[in-house]
MOPAC internal coordinates of N, CA, C and O (Angstrom, degrees):
PM7 1SCF
backbone

  N    0.0000 0     0.00 0     0.00 0    0    0    0
  C    1.4540 1     0.00 0     0.00 0    1    0    0
  C    1.4863 1   110.12 1     0.00 0    2    1    0
  O    1.2310 1   119.42 1   -50.65 1    3    2    1
  N    1.3722 1   118.72 1   129.35 1    3    2    1
  C    1.4754 1   121.89 1  -177.40 1    5    3    2
  C    1.5210 1   109.18 1   -69.36 1    6    5    3
  O    1.2310 1   121.13 1   -23.90 1    7    6    5
  N    1.3357 1   115.44 1   156.10 1    7    6    5
  C    1.4933 1   119.81 1   179.54 1    9    7    6
  C    1.5117 1   110.12 1   -63.32 1   10    9    7
  O    1.2310 1   121.12 1   -33.23 1   11   10    9
  N    1.3056 1   115.46 1   146.77 1   11   10    9
  C    1.4620 1   121.13 1   179.69 1   13   11   10
  C    1.5403 1   108.58 1   -74.83 1   14   13   11
  O    1.2310 1   120.86 1   -51.27 1   15   14   13
  N    1.3316 1   115.96 1   128.73 1   15   14   13
  C    1.4616 1   120.81 1  -179.35 1   17   15   14
  C    1.5299 1   108.92 1  -102.50 1   18   17   15
  O    1.2310 1   121.96 1   -31.29 1   19   18   17
  N    1.3292 1   113.86 1   148.71 1   19   18   17
  C    1.4663 1   117.63 1   175.72 1   21   19   18
  C    1.5192 1   107.54 1   -74.60 1   22   21   19
  O    1.2310 1   119.76 1   -50.83 1   23   22   21
  N    1.3412 1   118.07 1   129.17 1   23   22   21
  C    1.4513 1   122.19 1  -178.51 1   25   23   22
  C    1.5085 1   114.01 1   -99.51 1   26   25   23
  O    1.2310 1   119.91 1   166.20 1   27   26   25
  N    1.3264 1   117.78 1   -13.80 1   27   26   25
  C    1.4555 1   118.81 1  -177.32 1   29   27   26
  C    1.5245 1   109.90 1   -67.68 1   30   29   27
  O    1.2310 1   120.76 1   -45.19 1   31   30   29
  N    1.3293 1   116.16 1   134.81 1   31   30   29
  C    1.4708 1   120.26 1  -178.62 1   33   31   30
  C    1.5362 1   110.96 1   -71.11 1   34   33   31
  O    1.2310 1   120.74 1   137.86 1   35   34   33
  N    1.3282 1   116.20 1   -42.14 1   35   34   33
  C    1.4496 1   118.30 1  -177.03 1   37   35   34
  C    1.5196 1   108.92 1  -133.48 1   38   37   35
  O    1.2310 1   120.68 1   -56.93 1   39   38   37
  N    1.3211 1   116.31 1   123.07 1   39   38   37
  C    1.4494 1   118.71 1   176.47 1   41   39   38
  C    1.5157 1   108.65 1   -69.05 1   42   41   39
  O    1.2310 1   120.85 1   -22.17 1   43   42   41
  N    1.3282 1   115.97 1   157.83 1   43   42   41
  C    1.4679 1   120.23 1  -176.82 1   45   43   42
  C    1.5048 1   112.82 1   -82.01 1   46   45   43
  O    1.2310 1   119.29 1   168.11 1   47   46   45
  N    1.3155 1   118.96 1   -11.89 1   47   46   45
  C    1.4495 1   122.29 1  -177.92 1   49   47   46
  C    1.5323 1   109.99 1   -69.14 1   50   49   47
  O    1.2310 1   121.05 1   -59.05 1   51   50   49
  N    1.3099 1   115.59 1   120.95 1   51   50   49
  C    1.4685 1   119.80 1   178.11 1   53   51   50
  C    1.5209 1   108.62 1   -99.44 1   54   53   51
  O    1.2310 1   121.64 1   -38.39 1   55   54   53
  N    1.3287 1   114.46 1   141.61 1   55   54   53
  C    1.4527 1   121.68 1   179.84 1   57   55   54
  C    1.5304 1   106.99 1  -130.38 1   58   57   55
  O    1.2310 1   120.07 1   -73.58 1   59   58   57
  N    1.2952 1   117.47 1   106.42 1   59   58   57
  C    1.4656 1   123.82 1   177.49 1   61   59   58
  C    1.5322 1   113.25 1    42.49 1   62   61   59
  O    1.2310 1   120.89 1  -125.22 1   63   62   61
  N    1.3197 1   115.91 1    54.78 1   63   62   61
  C    1.4758 1   120.87 1   176.49 1   65   63   62
  C    1.4930 1   114.00 1    84.48 1   66   65   63
  O    1.2310 1   120.02 1  -177.45 1   67   66   65
  N    1.3231 1   117.57 1     2.55 1   67   66   65
  C    1.4710 1   121.90 1  -179.11 1   69   67   66
  C    1.5193 1   109.25 1  -118.65 1   70   69   67
  O    1.2310 1   122.18 1   -10.86 1   71   70   69
  N    1.3399 1   113.43 1   169.14 1   71   70   69
  C    1.4623 1   120.43 1   171.40 1   73   71   70
  C    1.4821 1   110.78 1  -130.61 1   74   73   71
  O    1.2310 1   120.67 1   -28.11 1   75   74   73
  N    1.3198 1   116.33 1   151.89 1   75   74   73
  C    1.4610 1   121.21 1   175.72 1   77   75   74
  C    1.5366 1   107.49 1   -81.65 1   78   77   75
  O    1.2310 1   120.70 1   -44.21 1   79   78   77
  N    1.2817 1   116.27 1   135.79 1   79   78   77
  C    1.4556 1   123.01 1   179.87 1   81   79   78
  C    1.5047 1   109.34 1  -115.68 1   82   81   79
  O    1.2310 1   120.19 1   -54.65 1   83   82   81
  N    1.3246 1   117.24 1   125.35 1   83   82   81
  C    1.4504 1   121.98 1   178.06 1   85   83   82
  C    1.5219 1   107.91 1   -92.13 1   86   85   83
  O    1.2310 1   119.84 1   -62.37 1   87   86   85
  N    1.3043 1   117.91 1   117.63 1   87   86   85
  C    1.4751 1   121.50 1  -179.54 1   89   87   86
  C    1.5509 1   109.46 1   -70.37 1   90   89   87
  O    1.2310 1   120.39 1   -63.20 1   91   90   89
  N    1.3149 1   116.85 1   116.80 1   91   90   89
  C    1.4626 1   118.62 1   179.64 1   93   91   90
  C    1.5171 1   110.66 1   -74.79 1   94   93   91
  O    1.2310 1   120.47 1   -26.62 1   95   94   93
  N    1.3130 1   116.71 1   153.38 1   95   94   93
  C    1.4632 1   120.26 1   176.15 1   97   95   94
  C    1.5541 1   109.98 1   -63.94 1   98   97   95
  O    1.2310 1   120.08 1   -39.30 1   99   98   97
  N    1.2969 1   117.44 1   140.70 1   99   98   97
  C    1.4611 1   121.34 1   176.42 1  101   99   98
  C    1.5249 1   110.79 1   -83.15 1  102  101   99
  O    1.2310 1   121.74 1   -33.82 1  103  102  101
  N    1.3243 1   114.28 1   146.18 1  103  102  101
  C    1.4830 1   121.80 1   176.72 1  105  103  102
  C    1.5377 1   113.86 1    59.11 1  106  105  103
  O    1.2310 1   120.50 1  -153.13 1  107  106  105
  N    1.3250 1   116.64 1    26.87 1  107  106  105
  C    1.4466 1   121.28 1   175.82 1  109  107  106
  C    1.5335 1   108.90 1  -113.32 1  110  109  107
  O    1.2310 1   120.65 1   -62.44 1  111  110  109
  N    1.3223 1   116.37 1   117.56 1  111  110  109
  C    1.4706 1   121.33 1  -173.57 1  113  111  110
  C    1.5610 1   111.34 1   -66.74 1  114  113  111
  O    1.2310 1   121.10 1   -42.84 1  115  114  113
  N    1.3157 1   115.50 1   137.16 1  115  114  113
  C    1.4315 1   122.45 1   173.11 1  117  115  114
  C    1.5500 1   104.49 1  -117.10 1  118  117  115
  O    1.2310 1   121.50 1   -62.52 1  119  118  117
  N    1.3219 1   114.73 1   117.48 1  119  118  117
  C    1.4709 1   118.87 1  -174.09 1  121  119  118
  C    1.5326 1   109.48 1   -85.08 1  122  121  119
  O    1.2310 1   121.36 1   -37.18 1  123  122  121
  N    1.3248 1   115.00 1   142.82 1  123  122  121
  C    1.4390 1   122.73 1   171.97 1  125  123  122
  C    1.5123 1   107.80 1  -136.14 1  126  125  123
  O    1.2310 1   120.53 1    -9.20 1  127  126  125
  N    1.3119 1   116.59 1   170.80 1  127  126  125
  C    1.4461 1   121.39 1  -177.83 1  129  127  126
  C    1.5153 1   109.14 1   -57.28 1  130  129  127
  O    1.2310 1   120.64 1   -64.03 1  131  130  129
  N    1.3368 1   116.38 1   115.97 1  131  130  129
  C    1.4685 1   122.24 1   176.38 1  133  131  130
  C    1.5015 1   114.19 1    92.23 1  134  133  131
  O    1.2310 1   118.71 1   175.15 1  135  134  133
  N    1.3347 1   120.07 1    -4.85 1  135  134  133
  C    1.4411 1   118.86 1   179.34 1  137  135  134
  C    1.5052 1   114.47 1   177.53 1  138  137  135
  O    1.2310 1   120.55 1    31.76 1  139  138  137
  N    1.3233 1   116.56 1  -148.24 1  139  138  137
  C    1.4693 1   120.34 1  -178.38 1  141  139  138
  C    1.5024 1   108.40 1  -157.30 1  142  141  139
  O    1.2310 1   121.21 1   -18.26 1  143  142  141
  N    1.3527 1   115.29 1   161.74 1  143  142  141
  C    1.4565 1   120.16 1   171.99 1  145  143  142
  C    1.5234 1   108.00 1  -137.13 1  146  145  143
  O    1.2310 1   121.43 1   -19.60 1  147  146  145
  N    1.3093 1   114.87 1   160.40 1  147  146  145
  C    1.4757 1   119.14 1   173.57 1  149  147  146
  C    1.5224 1   108.73 1  -155.54 1  150  149  147
  O    1.2310 1   121.92 1   -23.82 1  151  150  149
  N    1.3426 1   113.94 1   156.18 1  151  150  149
  C    1.4542 1   119.54 1   177.09 1  153  151  150
  C    1.5160 1   109.99 1   -94.08 1  154  153  151
  O    1.2310 1   120.85 1   -47.25 1  155  154  153
  N    1.3172 1   115.98 1   132.75 1  155  154  153
  C    1.4770 1   122.55 1  -179.52 1  157  155  154
  C    1.5084 1   112.65 1   -92.56 1  158  157  155
  O    1.2310 1   121.10 1   144.54 1  159  158  157
  N    1.3278 1   115.51 1   -35.46 1  159  158  157
  C    1.4505 1   120.59 1  -169.78 1  161  159  158
  C    1.5259 1   110.85 1  -150.02 1  162  161  159
  O    1.2310 1   121.71 1   -33.55 1  163  162  161
  N    1.3046 1   114.33 1   146.45 1  163  162  161
  C    1.4747 1   121.76 1   174.20 1  165  163  162
  C    1.5403 1   105.06 1  -117.97 1  166  165  163
  O    1.2310 1   120.84 1   -50.56 1  167  166  165
  N    1.3056 1   116.00 1   129.44 1  167  166  165
  C    1.4672 1   118.43 1  -176.12 1  169  167  166
  C    1.5187 1   112.31 1  -129.11 1  170  169  167
  O    1.2310 1   121.78 1   -18.93 1  171  170  169
  N    1.3233 1   114.20 1   161.07 1  171  170  169
  C    1.4497 1   122.54 1   176.29 1  173  171  170
  C    1.5377 1   106.34 1  -128.24 1  174  173  171
  O    1.2310 1   121.67 1   -58.77 1  175  174  173
  N    1.3289 1   114.41 1   121.23 1  175  174  173
  C    1.4364 1   122.09 1  -175.13 1  177  175  174
  C    1.5086 1   110.93 1  -110.77 1  178  177  175
  O    1.2310 1   118.98 1   -62.55 1  179  178  177
  N    1.3341 1   119.55 1   117.45 1  179  178  177
  C    1.4710 1   121.13 1   175.63 1  181  179  178
  C    1.5156 1   108.60 1   -64.46 1  182  181  179
  O    1.2310 1   121.19 1   -46.08 1  183  182  181
  N    1.3629 1   115.33 1   133.92 1  183  182  181
  C    1.4792 1   119.64 1  -179.19 1  185  183  182
  C    1.5177 1   109.09 1  -154.13 1  186  185  183
  O    1.2310 1   119.96 1   -67.82 1  187  186  185
  N    1.3350 1   117.68 1   112.18 1  187  186  185
  C    1.4560 1   124.37 1   175.30 1  189  187  186
  C    1.5437 1   111.62 1    48.00 1  190  189  187
  O    1.2310 1   120.01 1  -130.70 1  191  190  189
  N    1.3108 1   117.59 1    49.30 1  191  190  189
  C    1.4598 1   121.51 1   176.08 1  193  191  190
  C    1.5263 1   115.32 1    80.03 1  194  193  191
  O    1.2310 1   120.69 1  -176.64 1  195  194  193
  N    1.3256 1   116.28 1     3.36 1  195  194  193
  C    1.4699 1   122.27 1   177.37 1  197  195  194
  C    1.4912 1   108.63 1  -123.25 1  198  197  195
  O    1.2310 1   120.82 1    -5.93 1  199  198  197
  N    1.3439 1   116.03 1   174.07 1  199  198  197
  C    1.4571 1   120.39 1   174.84 1  201  199  198
  C    1.5039 1   108.76 1  -120.77 1  202  201  199
  O    1.2310 1   120.37 1   -48.96 1  203  202  201
  N    1.3280 1   116.89 1   131.04 1  203  202  201
  C    1.4539 1   123.50 1   178.56 1  205  203  202
  C    1.5325 1   107.88 1   -96.50 1  206  205  203
  O    1.2310 1   119.95 1   -51.14 1  207  206  205
  N    1.2980 1   117.70 1   128.86 1  207  206  205
  C    1.4533 1   122.30 1   174.34 1  209  207  206
  C    1.5267 1   109.00 1   -89.95 1  210  209  207
  O    1.2310 1   120.05 1   -48.64 1  211  210  209
  N    1.3461 1   117.51 1   131.36 1  211  210  209
  C    1.4382 1   119.49 1   175.01 1  213  211  210
  C    1.5147 1   110.34 1  -141.12 1  214  213  211
  O    1.2310 1   121.24 1   -21.59 1  215  214  213
  N    1.3262 1   115.24 1   158.41 1  215  214  213
  C    1.4828 1   123.27 1   179.91 1  217  215  214
  C    1.5198 1   109.06 1  -125.41 1  218  217  215
  O    1.2310 1   120.59 1   -53.58 1  219  218  217
  N    1.3030 1   116.48 1   126.42 1  219  218  217
  C    1.4688 1   121.90 1   175.65 1  221  219  218
  C    1.5136 1   108.17 1   -96.71 1  222  221  219
  O    1.2310 1   120.20 1   -52.26 1  223  222  221
  N    1.3114 1   117.22 1   127.74 1  223  222  221
  C    1.4586 1   121.11 1  -176.63 1  225  223  222
  C    1.5170 1   111.32 1  -138.72 1  226  225  223
  O    1.2310 1   122.82 1    -7.50 1  227  226  225
  N    1.3507 1   112.21 1   172.50 1  227  226  225
  C    1.4530 1   119.93 1   174.63 1  229  227  226
  C    1.5194 1   108.89 1  -135.25 1  230  229  227
  O    1.2310 1   120.92 1   -35.12 1  231  230  229
  N    1.3046 1   115.84 1   144.88 1  231  230  229
  C    1.4644 1   122.52 1   174.68 1  233  231  230
  C    1.5099 1   108.36 1  -119.74 1  234  233  231
  O    1.2310 1   121.41 1   -39.71 1  235  234  233
  N    1.3292 1   114.91 1   140.29 1  235  234  233
  C    1.4456 1   120.39 1  -179.39 1  237  235  234
  C    1.5235 1   108.67 1  -126.22 1  238  237  235
  O    1.2310 1   120.42 1   -57.01 1  239  238  237
  N    1.3428 1   116.81 1   122.99 1  239  238  237
  C    1.4395 1   120.53 1   174.75 1  241  239  238
  C    1.5460 1   107.06 1   -96.92 1  242  241  239
  O    1.2310 1   121.46 1   -63.76 1  243  242  241
  N    1.3021 1   114.80 1   116.24 1  243  242  241
  C    1.4532 1   120.52 1  -176.44 1  245  243  242
  C    1.5103 1   115.65 1   -96.18 1  246  245  243
  O    1.2310 1   121.57 1   154.02 1  247  246  245
  N    1.3683 1   114.59 1   -25.98 1  247  246  245
  C    1.4468 1   118.28 1   178.60 1  249  247  246
  C    1.5188 1   108.58 1  -152.83 1  250  249  247
  O    1.2310 1   121.60 1   -60.82 1  251  250  249
  N    1.3048 1   114.54 1   119.18 1  251  250  249
  C    1.4625 1   119.73 1   176.25 1  253  251  250
  C    1.5369 1   107.45 1  -154.60 1  254  253  251
  O    1.2310 1   121.48 1    -7.13 1  255  254  253
  N    1.2932 1   114.78 1   172.87 1  255  254  253
  C    1.4864 1   118.71 1   179.53 1  257  255  254
  C    1.5208 1   111.63 1   -67.11 1  258  257  255
  O    1.2310 1   120.52 1   160.42 1  259  258  257
  N    1.3445 1   116.61 1   -19.58 1  259  258  257
  C    1.4644 1   119.66 1  -177.03 1  261  259  258
  C    1.5339 1   112.98 1  -102.28 1  262  261  259
  O    1.2310 1   120.38 1  -177.13 1  263  262  261
  N    1.3268 1   116.88 1     2.87 1  263  262  261
  C    1.4784 1   119.50 1   178.93 1  265  263  262
  C    1.5012 1   112.11 1   102.63 1  266  265  263
  O    1.2310 1   120.46 1    11.95 1  267  266  265
  N    1.3103 1   116.72 1  -168.05 1  267  266  265
  C    1.4550 1   122.80 1  -178.25 1  269  267  266
  C    1.5222 1   110.67 1   -91.60 1  270  269  267
  O    1.2310 1   121.77 1   -19.71 1  271  270  269
  N    1.3422 1   114.21 1   160.29 1  271  270  269
  C    1.4661 1   118.42 1   178.88 1  273  271  270
  C    1.4955 1   110.64 1   176.88 1  274  273  271
  O    1.2310 1   120.33 1     6.86 1  275  274  273
  N    1.2870 1   116.98 1  -173.14 1  275  274  273
  C    1.4555 1   121.95 1   178.54 1  277  275  274
  C    1.5056 1   111.61 1  -175.13 1  278  277  275
  O    1.2310 1   121.54 1    -4.98 1  279  278  277
  N    1.3089 1   114.65 1   175.02 1  279  278  277
  C    1.4633 1   118.87 1   178.09 1  281  279  278
  C    1.5337 1   108.55 1  -160.73 1  282  281  279
  O    1.2310 1   121.99 1   -22.24 1  283  282  281
  N    1.3316 1   113.80 1   157.76 1  283  282  281
  C    1.4581 1   120.49 1   172.01 1  285  283  282
  C    1.5179 1   106.32 1   -98.51 1  286  285  283
  O    1.2310 1   120.94 1   -30.18 1  287  286  285
  N    1.3413 1   115.81 1   149.82 1  287  286  285
  C    1.4735 1   120.14 1  -177.41 1  289  287  286
  C    1.5308 1   108.65 1  -147.57 1  290  289  287
  O    1.2310 1   121.63 1   -16.77 1  291  290  289
  N    1.2991 1   114.50 1   163.23 1  291  290  289
  C    1.4706 1   122.05 1   174.79 1  293  291  290
  C    1.5138 1   107.90 1  -130.55 1  294  293  291
  O    1.2310 1   121.02 1   -48.66 1  295  294  293
  N    1.3620 1   115.66 1   131.34 1  295  294  293
  C    1.4629 1   122.10 1   171.04 1  297  295  294
  C    1.5219 1   109.19 1  -108.43 1  298  297  295
  O    1.2310 1   120.70 1   -44.68 1  299  298  297
  N    1.3154 1   116.26 1   135.32 1  299  298  297
  C    1.4613 1   120.73 1  -179.41 1  301  299  298
  C    1.5159 1   108.54 1  -118.10 1  302  301  299
  O    1.2310 1   119.61 1   -77.69 1  303  302  301
  N    1.3308 1   118.35 1   102.31 1  303  302  301
  C    1.4731 1   120.32 1   178.71 1  305  303  302
  C    1.5414 1   112.39 1   -68.80 1  306  305  303
  O    1.2310 1   119.08 1   145.81 1  307  306  305
  N    1.3516 1   119.36 1   -34.19 1  307  306  305
  C    1.4454 1   120.63 1   179.71 1  309  307  306
  C    1.5249 1   114.46 1   146.28 1  310  309  307
  O    1.2310 1   121.28 1    14.04 1  311  310  309
  N    1.3383 1   115.16 1  -165.96 1  311  310  309
  C    1.4530 1   121.79 1   176.76 1  313  311  310
  C    1.5268 1   108.71 1   -77.20 1  314  313  311
  O    1.2310 1   119.93 1   -41.72 1  315  314  313
  N    1.2833 1   117.74 1   138.28 1  315  314  313
  C    1.4757 1   122.75 1   179.27 1  317  315  314
  C    1.5187 1   107.47 1   -78.99 1  318  317  315
  O    1.2310 1   121.80 1   -57.15 1  319  318  317
  N    1.3287 1   114.16 1   122.85 1  319  318  317
  C    1.4710 1   120.58 1   173.96 1  321  319  318
  C    1.5303 1   110.38 1  -102.02 1  322  321  319
  O    1.2310 1   120.49 1   143.54 1  323  322  321
  N    1.3110 1   116.66 1   -36.46 1  323  322  321
  C    1.4617 1   122.18 1  -179.74 1  325  323  322
  C    1.5065 1   106.71 1  -147.20 1  326  325  323
  O    1.2310 1   120.43 1   -60.94 1  327  326  325
  N    1.3387 1   116.79 1   119.06 1  327  326  325
  C    1.4767 1   122.47 1  -173.48 1  329  327  326
  C    1.5477 1   111.49 1   -90.85 1  330  329  327
  O    1.2310 1   121.26 1   -62.52 1  331  330  329
  N    1.3362 1   115.19 1   117.48 1  331  330  329
  C    1.4517 1   123.67 1   174.07 1  333  331  330
  C    1.5453 1   111.53 1    45.45 1  334  333  331
  O    1.2310 1   121.17 1  -128.93 1  335  334  333
  N    1.2899 1   115.38 1    51.07 1  335  334  333
  C    1.4650 1   122.11 1  -176.16 1  337  335  334
  C    1.5238 1   113.49 1   -84.29 1  338  337  335
  O    1.2310 1   119.93 1   167.04 1  339  338  337
  N    1.3160 1   117.75 1   -12.96 1  339  338  337
  C    1.4583 1   121.95 1  -179.49 1  341  339  338
  C    1.5021 1   108.51 1  -138.03 1  342  341  339
  O    1.2310 1   121.30 1   -12.80 1  343  342  341
  N    1.3670 1   115.12 1   167.20 1  343  342  341
  C    1.4556 1   122.04 1   177.19 1  345  343  342
  C    1.5529 1   106.59 1  -133.43 1  346  345  343
  O    1.2310 1   120.53 1   -43.53 1  347  346  345
  N    1.3378 1   116.60 1   136.47 1  347  346  345
  C    1.4742 1   121.25 1   178.36 1  349  347  346
  C    1.5276 1   109.41 1   -76.30 1  350  349  347
  O    1.2310 1   121.08 1   -10.13 1  351  350  349
  N    1.3101 1   115.55 1   169.87 1  351  350  349
  C    1.4809 1   120.22 1   176.61 1  353  351  350
  C    1.5112 1   113.34 1   -58.97 1  354  353  351
  O    1.2310 1   120.21 1   151.98 1  355  354  353
  N    1.3381 1   117.20 1   -28.02 1  355  354  353
  C    1.4654 1   120.06 1   179.02 1  357  355  354
  C    1.5414 1   113.18 1   -89.74 1  358  357  355
  O    1.2310 1   120.83 1  -178.44 1  359  358  357
  N    1.3392 1   116.01 1     1.56 1  359  358  357
  C    1.4783 1   119.51 1   175.76 1  361  359  358
  C    1.4945 1   115.67 1    96.16 1  362  361  359
  O    1.2310 1   119.33 1  -174.45 1  363  362  361
  N    1.3292 1   118.89 1     5.55 1  363  362  361
  C    1.4993 1   120.21 1  -179.84 1  365  363  362
  C    1.5308 1   108.33 1   -85.27 1  366  365  363
  O    1.2310 1   120.66 1   -35.38 1  367  366  365
  N    1.3052 1   116.34 1   144.62 1  367  366  365
  C    1.4308 1   121.83 1   179.33 1  369  367  366
  C    1.5333 1   110.64 1   -76.53 1  370  369  367
  O    1.2310 1   121.01 1   -30.45 1  371  370  369
  N    1.3446 1   115.67 1   149.55 1  371  370  369
  C    1.4604 1   122.76 1   174.79 1  373  371  370
  C    1.5239 1   108.21 1  -121.91 1  374  373  371
  O    1.2310 1   121.33 1   -43.34 1  375  374  373
  N    1.3056 1   115.07 1   136.66 1  375  374  373
  C    1.4514 1   121.93 1   172.49 1  377  375  374
  C    1.4982 1   109.01 1  -121.56 1  378  377  375
  O    1.2310 1   120.64 1   -22.58 1  379  378  377
  N    1.3110 1   116.39 1   157.42 1  379  378  377
  C    1.4622 1   120.39 1   174.60 1  381  379  378
  C    1.5310 1   106.85 1   -99.27 1  382  381  379
  O    1.2310 1   120.55 1   -53.01 1  383  382  381
  N    1.3465 1   116.56 1   126.99 1  383  382  381
  C    1.4441 1   120.17 1  -179.99 1  385  383  382
  C    1.5392 1   110.83 1  -125.02 1  386  385  383
  O    1.2310 1   121.56 1   -27.63 1  387  386  385
  N    1.3081 1   114.62 1   152.37 1  387  386  385
  C    1.4492 1   123.12 1   175.30 1  389  387  386
  C    1.4969 1   108.84 1  -104.95 1  390  389  387
  O    1.2310 1   119.63 1   -60.99 1  391  390  389
  N    1.3102 1   118.31 1   119.01 1  391  390  389
  C    1.4547 1   121.66 1  -177.92 1  393  391  390
  C    1.5427 1   110.08 1   -61.27 1  394  393  391
  O    1.2310 1   120.81 1   -34.19 1  395  394  393
  N    1.3210 1   116.07 1   145.81 1  395  394  393
  C    1.4639 1   121.42 1   179.98 1  397  395  394
  C    1.5115 1   107.76 1   -97.65 1  398  397  395
  O    1.2310 1   120.21 1   -79.25 1  399  398  397
  N    1.3044 1   117.20 1   100.75 1  399  398  397
  C    1.4341 1   121.09 1  -174.94 1  401  399  398
  C    1.5438 1   112.76 1   -97.38 1  402  401  399
  O    1.2310 1   119.39 1   163.58 1  403  402  401
  N    1.3320 1   118.76 1   -16.42 1  403  402  401
  C    1.4513 1   121.50 1  -178.61 1  405  403  402
  C    1.5450 1   110.02 1   -72.67 1  406  405  403
  O    1.2310 1   121.01 1   -58.55 1  407  406  405
  N    1.3142 1   115.68 1   121.45 1  407  406  405
  C    1.4632 1   120.60 1   179.02 1  409  407  406
  C    1.4985 1   111.45 1   -62.13 1  410  409  407
  O    1.2310 1   119.94 1   144.39 1  411  410  409
  N    1.3103 1   117.72 1   -35.61 1  411  410  409
  C    1.4935 1   121.94 1   178.84 1  413  411  410
  C    1.5190 1   110.88 1   -66.45 1  414  413  411
  O    1.2310 1   119.53 1   137.35 1  415  414  413
  N    1.3287 1   118.49 1   -42.65 1  415  414  413
  C    1.4516 1   122.74 1   179.00 1  417  415  414
  C    1.5219 1   109.01 1   -67.70 1  418  417  415
  O    1.2310 1   119.21 1   137.68 1  419  418  417
  N    1.3128 1   119.12 1   -42.32 1  419  418  417
  C    1.4389 1   122.72 1   178.45 1  421  419  418
  C    1.5296 1   110.04 1   -59.88 1  422  421  419
  O    1.2310 1   120.40 1   138.29 1  423  422  421
  N    1.3230 1   116.84 1   -41.71 1  423  422  421
  C    1.4674 1   121.02 1  -178.75 1  425  423  422
  C    1.5184 1   110.14 1   -64.26 1  426  425  423
  O    1.2310 1   119.81 1   137.32 1  427  426  425
  N    1.3241 1   117.97 1   -42.68 1  427  426  425
  C    1.4716 1   121.67 1  -179.22 1  429  427  426
  C    1.5577 1   110.81 1   -68.79 1  430  429  427
  O    1.2310 1   120.45 1   137.09 1  431  430  429
  N    1.3423 1   116.75 1   -42.91 1  431  430  429
  C    1.4522 1   120.13 1   177.65 1  433  431  430
  C    1.5142 1   110.78 1   -63.86 1  434  433  431
  O    1.2310 1   120.66 1   137.76 1  435  434  433
  N    1.3406 1   116.34 1   -42.24 1  435  434  433
  C    1.4631 1   120.10 1   177.86 1  437  435  434
  C    1.5081 1   111.08 1   -58.41 1  438  437  435
  O    1.2310 1   119.81 1   136.88 1  439  438  437
  N    1.3456 1   117.97 1   -43.12 1  439  438  437
  C    1.4730 1   122.49 1   178.29 1  441  439  438
  C    1.5259 1   111.78 1   -59.55 1  442  441  439
  O    1.2310 1   120.69 1   133.31 1  443  442  441
  N    1.3252 1   116.28 1   -46.69 1  443  442  441
  C    1.4509 1   122.06 1  -179.52 1  445  443  442
  C    1.5442 1   110.70 1   -60.96 1  446  445  443
  O    1.2310 1   121.63 1   133.43 1  447  446  445
  N    1.3386 1   114.48 1   -46.57 1  447  446  445
  C    1.4971 1   117.95 1  -179.81 1  449  447  446
  C    1.5152 1   112.03 1   -67.07 1  450  449  447
  O    1.2310 1   119.83 1   143.75 1  451  450  449
  N    1.3562 1   117.94 1   -36.25 1  451  450  449
  C    1.4439 1   119.27 1   176.53 1  453  451  450
  C    1.5258 1   113.04 1   -65.07 1  454  453  451
  O    1.2310 1   120.18 1   145.78 1  455  454  453
  N    1.3267 1   117.26 1   -34.22 1  455  454  453
  C    1.4635 1   120.81 1   174.10 1  457  455  454
  C    1.5018 1   111.61 1   -65.95 1  458  457  455
  O    1.2310 1   120.44 1   140.50 1  459  458  457
  N    1.3075 1   116.77 1   -39.50 1  459  458  457
  C    1.4766 1   122.15 1  -178.64 1  461  459  458
  C    1.5228 1   111.13 1   -74.59 1  462  461  459
  O    1.2310 1   120.20 1   143.49 1  463  462  461
  N    1.3465 1   117.22 1   -36.51 1  463  462  461
  C    1.4946 1   123.27 1  -177.39 1  465  463  462
  C    1.5196 1   108.00 1  -129.55 1  466  465  463
  O    1.2310 1   119.75 1  -104.52 1  467  466  465
  N    1.3342 1   118.07 1    75.48 1  467  466  465
  C    1.4719 1   120.50 1  -178.36 1  469  467  466
  C    1.5231 1   114.85 1   -61.48 1  470  469  467
  O    1.2310 1   119.85 1   160.94 1  471  470  469
  N    1.3489 1   117.90 1   -19.06 1  471  470  469
  C    1.4731 1   121.69 1   179.88 1  473  471  470
  C    1.5477 1   111.98 1   -76.09 1  474  473  471
  O    1.2310 1   119.95 1   169.93 1  475  474  473
  N    1.3277 1   117.70 1   -10.07 1  475  474  473
  C    1.4507 1   122.25 1  -176.42 1  477  475  474
  C    1.5097 1   112.27 1   -96.86 1  478  477  475
  O    1.2310 1   120.27 1   -77.24 1  479  478  477
  N    1.2903 1   117.08 1   102.76 1  479  478  477
  C    1.4677 1   121.21 1   178.56 1  481  479  478
  C    1.5282 1   110.92 1   -83.84 1  482  481  479
  O    1.2310 1   120.43 1   155.72 1  483  482  481
  N    1.3134 1   116.79 1   -24.28 1  483  482  481
  C    1.4505 1   120.47 1  -177.73 1  485  483  482
  C    1.5476 1   110.33 1  -104.54 1  486  485  483
  O    1.2310 1   120.96 1   -64.76 1  487  486  485
  N    1.3064 1   115.76 1   115.24 1  487  486  485
  C    1.4612 1   121.61 1   174.94 1  489  487  486
  C    1.5186 1   106.44 1  -128.07 1  490  489  487
  O    1.2310 1   121.07 1   -66.73 1  491  490  489
  N    1.3292 1   115.56 1   113.27 1  491  490  489
  C    1.4613 1   119.79 1  -173.47 1  493  491  490
  C    1.5150 1   110.50 1  -119.45 1  494  493  491
  O    1.2310 1   121.36 1   -42.08 1  495  494  493
  N    1.3519 1   115.01 1   137.92 1  495  494  493
  C    1.4740 1   120.97 1   177.60 1  497  495  494
  C    1.5195 1   106.85 1   -99.37 1  498  497  495
  O    1.2310 1   122.19 1   -48.68 1  499  498  497
  N    1.3132 1   113.41 1   131.32 1  499  498  497
  C    1.4841 1   119.62 1  -177.80 1  501  499  498
  C    1.5218 1   109.50 1   -78.01 1  502  501  499
  O    1.2310 1   120.10 1   180.00 1  503  502  501

């Protein structure tokens, strides 16, 4: 049996205005009721002298009352403060991220990501 991996995207522990982010494994399915999702790519976007961490993923609905379907999505944990500076007991990397709370910055980052990934209608900030 493979080791259990932490699946939470962002731990709740805050450190001086930042949060620890657990990097999820890429291309590993996470099952949910009716389907599954997985992350395809992890990216770093330069933005106003900082770097934005984002994850490109897909969700697939295999069985539901409305039929089958799917979508591409992007999750944005925040600005990178410390890149993969720690490792969890199960071997996953941890980074320190600063949440992006400014609505104006979110709007501009969302626009840039939508230009880069036009197939992604859902872009969510954690």
